[in-house]
C-alpha distance (Angstrom), angle and dihedral (degrees) to the residues before:
residue distance angle dihedral
M1 . . .
K2 3.83 . .
N3 3.83 91.1 .
R4 3.83 90.8 48.8
R5 3.85 90.8 53.2
K6 3.83 90.9 48.9
L7 3.77 92.5 49.5
S8 3.81 91.8 47.6
F9 3.82 91.9 49.8
I10 3.87 90.1 49.6
L11 3.80 91.9 50.0
L12 3.90 92.3 49.0
L13 3.84 90.4 47.3
L14 3.81 92.3 50.5
I15 3.80 94.5 44.9
G16 3.85 91.1 47.5
S17 3.79 91.4 50.8
L18 3.71 91.3 49.6
K19 3.82 92.3 53.0
F20 3.80 91.5 47.3
T21 3.80 94.0 54.2
S22 3.85 98.5 35.4
L23 3.80 89.4 103.3
L24 3.87 93.8 53.3
A25 3.73 102.2 41.4
Q26 3.84 146.6 6.3
P27 3.85 101.0 -87.3
S28 3.80 125.2 -156.8
I29 3.75 140.3 173.7
D30 3.81 127.0 -148.6
I31 3.79 129.1 -165.3
E32 3.73 122.7 -170.7
T33 3.70 128.5 -175.0
G34 3.85 144.3 160.5
F35 3.74 138.9 100.9
V36 3.84 131.7 -42.8
G37 3.73 130.8 -164.4
A38 3.83 133.5 -179.5
G39 3.77 120.7 -108.1
Y40 3.74 93.4 -172.4
N41 3.78 134.5 -18.4
D42 3.82 117.7 -176.3
V43 3.84 120.8 -175.7
R44 3.75 140.2 -173.0
I45 3.76 120.2 166.3
P46 3.06 120.2 -151.7
G47 3.81 88.0 31.9
D48 3.85 92.4 -139.8
Q49 3.77 100.9 39.5
G50 3.79 114.0 19.0
T51 3.79 129.0 96.6
K52 3.76 115.0 -90.6
F53 3.82 113.3 -130.8
S54 3.74 140.3 151.5
L55 3.77 128.2 -115.1
T56 3.79 89.2 -157.6
D57 3.84 105.4 36.5
D58 3.82 101.5 31.5
L59 3.88 93.0 35.7
M60 3.82 132.3 30.4
S61 3.84 112.0 -102.8
A62 3.83 117.4 -157.9
S63 3.79 125.5 -148.6
S64 3.86 113.4 -113.3
F65 3.73 140.4 -164.4
F66 3.82 117.5 -100.2
Y67 3.77 138.4 -175.5
R68 3.84 135.0 -171.2
I69 3.79 129.0 -166.7
R70 3.83 123.1 -159.7
A71 3.82 129.0 -177.6
G72 3.83 112.6 -161.0
Y73 3.80 136.9 -172.3
R74 3.80 122.9 -162.4
I75 3.73 113.4 -161.5
R76 3.85 125.0 -166.4
D77 3.85 88.3 -16.0
R78 3.81 96.8 -77.9
H79 3.80 109.0 54.5
N80 3.81 115.3 78.2
I81 3.81 127.6 -172.5
S82 3.75 123.4 178.3
L83 3.87 142.6 171.8
L84 3.77 118.3 -146.7
F85 3.76 132.5 -166.4
A86 3.83 110.7 -169.3
P87 3.78 116.0 169.8
L88 3.86 121.5 -173.6
S89 3.81 127.4 -175.1
V90 3.85 123.0 166.9
K91 3.90 127.0 176.0
S92 3.76 129.9 -149.6
D93 3.79 132.3 -174.9
G94 3.89 141.5 174.9
F95 3.72 143.1 92.1
V96 3.85 130.4 -62.6
P97 3.85 121.0 -156.2
Y98 3.74 94.1 -141.2
D99 3.84 139.9 50.7
I100 3.76 116.4 -87.7
S101 3.79 122.5 -150.5
F102 3.79 105.2 -155.8
A103 3.79 130.7 166.5
G104 3.81 93.8 -25.3
E105 3.86 96.8 -43.2
V106 3.72 129.8 97.6
F107 3.85 114.3 -142.6
P108 3.85 112.0 -156.6
A109 3.82 119.8 -121.9
D110 3.83 117.4 -89.1
S111 3.79 92.2 18.9
A112 3.82 116.1 148.5
L113 3.80 100.0 -106.9
D114 3.74 130.2 -160.6
A115 3.82 118.7 -169.7
K116 3.81 130.7 -173.2
Y117 3.78 122.9 -164.6
K118 3.82 118.4 -164.8
F119 3.71 127.5 -176.3
N120 3.81 114.7 166.2
S121 3.78 119.1 177.7
Y122 3.89 129.5 -158.4
R123 3.74 109.8 -172.0
L124 3.80 136.9 -175.4
T125 3.77 111.9 -167.2
Y126 3.86 134.7 -171.1
R127 3.80 117.3 -171.5
Y128 3.83 130.9 175.4
D129 3.83 117.5 -152.5
I130 3.82 104.8 -134.2
V131 3.84 95.0 -179.7
V132 3.79 121.1 37.0
T133 3.88 114.9 168.8
K134 3.68 135.7 136.8
K135 3.80 92.4 -94.6
V136 3.80 104.3 31.0
E137 3.79 139.3 34.2
F138 3.76 122.8 -176.6
G139 3.76 131.1 173.9
L140 3.78 142.4 169.5
G141 3.75 129.6 -161.0
F142 3.84 149.1 140.8
T143 3.83 130.0 -86.0
A144 3.78 123.3 -157.2
N145 3.80 103.7 -156.9
I146 3.77 128.1 -170.7
R147 3.76 112.3 -162.9
D148 3.83 124.0 -156.8
A149 3.79 102.8 -167.5
S150 3.83 134.3 165.8
I151 3.86 139.0 162.1
S152 3.79 120.0 -159.3
L153 3.77 131.6 -173.7
K154 3.80 125.4 -163.1
A155 3.84 134.7 -177.0
P156 3.81 131.7 160.9
G157 3.86 102.6 -64.2
Y158 3.79 94.8 0.3
Y159 3.81 134.8 87.4
A160 3.83 135.8 161.2
R161 3.72 133.2 165.3
K162 3.85 135.1 -171.9
S163 3.79 118.9 -160.7
N164 3.79 130.5 -177.2
V165 3.81 131.8 -175.7
G166 3.73 116.6 -173.0
F167 3.82 149.1 144.9
V168 3.80 120.7 -106.9
P169 3.91 123.8 -176.7
I170 3.75 113.0 -146.6
I171 3.77 138.0 -178.3
N172 3.86 115.2 -115.4
F173 3.80 126.3 -151.9
R174 3.78 139.5 172.6
L175 3.79 133.3 -170.9
L176 3.78 122.4 -176.8
L177 3.83 122.9 -176.2
N178 3.74 113.3 -170.2
M179 3.78 110.4 -149.8
D180 3.83 93.9 -174.7
E181 3.80 137.5 -27.5
R182 3.90 92.8 -60.8
L183 3.79 110.1 19.2
S184 3.80 124.1 68.9
L185 3.84 140.3 159.7
L186 3.82 118.5 -127.2
L187 3.78 129.8 -159.2
D188 3.81 114.4 176.6
G189 3.71 144.0 139.4
D190 3.81 150.9 109.1
A191 3.77 124.0 -76.3
L192 3.80 140.5 165.4
A193 3.81 137.8 154.3
A194 3.77 126.6 -161.0
P195 3.81 137.7 159.4
Q196 3.78 89.0 -94.5
G197 3.80 93.1 56.8
R198 3.80 142.7 -69.5
A199 3.75 142.5 -101.7
E200 3.78 133.1 -163.5
D201 3.77 128.9 174.3
I202 3.78 107.7 172.6
Q203 3.79 132.5 167.6
F204 3.79 132.1 -165.5
A205 3.74 115.0 -173.3
A206 3.90 144.9 154.4
Q207 3.80 110.5 -121.3
Y208 3.80 126.9 -157.6
K209 3.78 123.8 -164.0
I210 3.79 107.8 -138.2
D211 3.79 94.9 -178.1
D212 3.82 138.8 -32.1
N213 3.82 92.1 -66.0
M214 3.87 107.5 30.6
K215 3.76 129.6 62.2
L216 3.84 127.2 179.5
R217 3.78 125.1 -157.1
I218 3.77 135.8 -178.0
G219 3.78 121.3 -168.3
Y220 3.76 154.8 118.7
R221 3.85 126.5 -81.5
L222 3.75 128.0 -162.7
L223 3.87 122.3 -158.6
E224 3.75 114.8 -175.4
G225 3.79 139.0 154.7
G226 3.74 146.9 88.4
A227 3.74 147.5 171.2
D228 3.82 137.6 -103.0
N229 3.84 115.9 -156.4
D230 3.85 139.1 122.2
E231 3.81 91.7 -83.4
V232 3.88 101.9 43.7
Y233 3.73 139.0 13.4
N234 3.76 112.1 -173.2
F235 3.81 132.9 142.4
A236 3.76 120.3 172.1
L237 3.75 140.9 170.1
F238 3.85 125.3 -159.5
N239 3.84 127.7 -169.0
Y240 3.84 117.8 -151.4
G241 3.82 127.8 -163.4
S242 3.78 101.7 -161.0
I243 3.78 147.2 -177.1
G244 3.77 121.0 -168.9
F245 3.74 141.6 -176.0
T246 3.82 127.3 -154.1
Y247 3.75 121.5 -165.5
D248 3.85 117.8 -166.7
F249 3.83 107.4 -160.9
N250 3.83 94.2 -156.4
G251 3.77 95.2 37.1
R252 3.77 126.7 -119.1
């Protein structure tokens, strides 16, 4: 019930903001959904003293349903501003034949373990379309990403959780190849690598223009990254099979 109320509030907020700015820009809303599964997810907390283990190799990680909501604004055909809400939650369980030191707690070997990995993103993006032709569109920009992440581990009589909320600047890009008037290929995402860690969220999709307002796309998304420091060691990769709908309120 709490998640439904949160989703309803976010939808109302996005729709309200679109109506408010409809006179200033070309507003759009995008909804993406499908299933996500972990390719790998290696953890050690604290990063300099904990036990390194895998949420995918040492435990069984199940695929889960996901959704993303983006409100976009296109100004003067080249300037693009968007707000994205992208929650992610994946669970793992199983038994590990050795003790695990995790976030100040020691979980005995062969305990029944339940793990939950959460990585929610809140992103504000600005992108400028450098190339806009009938066949090709290409743009570069900047994304301000706030991550709300946590990893928890539970066993009978034991529980530990590590959470982290932080700001991450990322480079945004988008390449659209129009095959004909309706069909196009899309490559877009956010990506950046630094000594402190890396982050990539990249989508490749086929997009079909249903009418002047509605577009449908089907594709693959890769989310990968992590950090290695004294506080946290975590590197993970997630594979998404997705379907998305974009509605342009003024048509395009």
